[in-house]
Every structure is written in C-alpha cells, then in structure tokens.
N, C-alpha and C positions, 0 to 999 in steps of 0.2 A: 805676661810676656806674649808678644805676638811673634811668630816666626820660629825658626829652628836654630838651636845653638849648634855651632860648628867650630872646629879648630882649624886655623890656617896652617896648612902643611907646607905650602910653597908659594912664593910670590914670583911670578914670571914677568920680567920687564923686557919687552920686545922693542916696541916704539911707543911713544906716549898714548896714542889712540888704540893700542893693542895690548896694553899691560893687563894682567889678570892674576887672580889668586885661586889656588886649588885648596879646597877644604875637605876635612873628614868630619862627618856628623858626630857630635858629642852626645847626641841622643838619637833614638830611633826616629826616622822620618818615614812615615807610612808610604810604602811603595818605592822608596829610594834605596838603591844599593850602590855602594861605592862612593866616589868623591863627587863634590858639587863645586863648580867653578863660578866665579863672578868677575865682571870687568871692574877695573879701577877708574873708569870714567866717572865724571861728576854726576851723571844720570843714574848711576848704579851705586857707587860707594859713597856713603855719607860720612866722611871723615877727613881730617887734615892729614895729608901725606898718606903713604901706602900703609896697609896693615903689616905687621911683622909675623914671621913664622912662630907658631905657638899661641898666637893671640886668639882669644875667644870672640867670635862674632855672631851676630844674629842675621840669618838669611830669610828673605821673604820672596814671594812670587817665584817659587821654584817650579821649573818645567823641564821635561825631557826634550832634548834636541837630538839631531843626528849624531852628535859627538858626545853625548852623555847628558848629565844633569847640569842645569844652569840656574843661578839665582839672579833675578832682575832687580833686586834691592838688597843691600848689605850695609851693616853698620857695626861699630864696636858695641860690646855689651855694656850696658849702663847699670848702675847700682840697683835700680828698680827692677831690672830683669832677673836679679838673683833671688827675689822674694817669691 
C-alpha cells in the first residue's frame, strides 16, 4: 500500500468546485496530528461520486497548509491495500 489509511469523518458540500472531505487517520501518519482534508475535485479524488462518512480511503501527497493538513491525492481503499 502506498499512502496513509484514513476514515472519512465528514463530507462538506459547499459548491461543486469547493466540496471536500475531512478525514481522521486510521493509522499513525508521521508528523501529522489531527484531521486531514482533501478536495473532491477530479484532480484529487479518484472515485465515482463523493466518498461517504465512515469510508476508508487512501491519502497521498499530504502537506501542511496554513489551515491544517491537506492530501493532494485520495481514493477509496482497494482489496490489494488490505494485504
């Protein structure tokens, strides 16, 4: 598995270009404390439709911003991620 496993805590739908999800790490992510957000734009979220609350996702390209932690790539967990 590449990336960090995280659980979607909340999906926030503002306007199509500003929708995002807030996640809580399911495993320790070195140097990261608290939640990690990601955008639901096609450039970031690799999935059909929005993720749902409680869904396990894989986050990549995680960086700290002025407003907290952000993942610049996100996708649903696949069976091969569980091995």
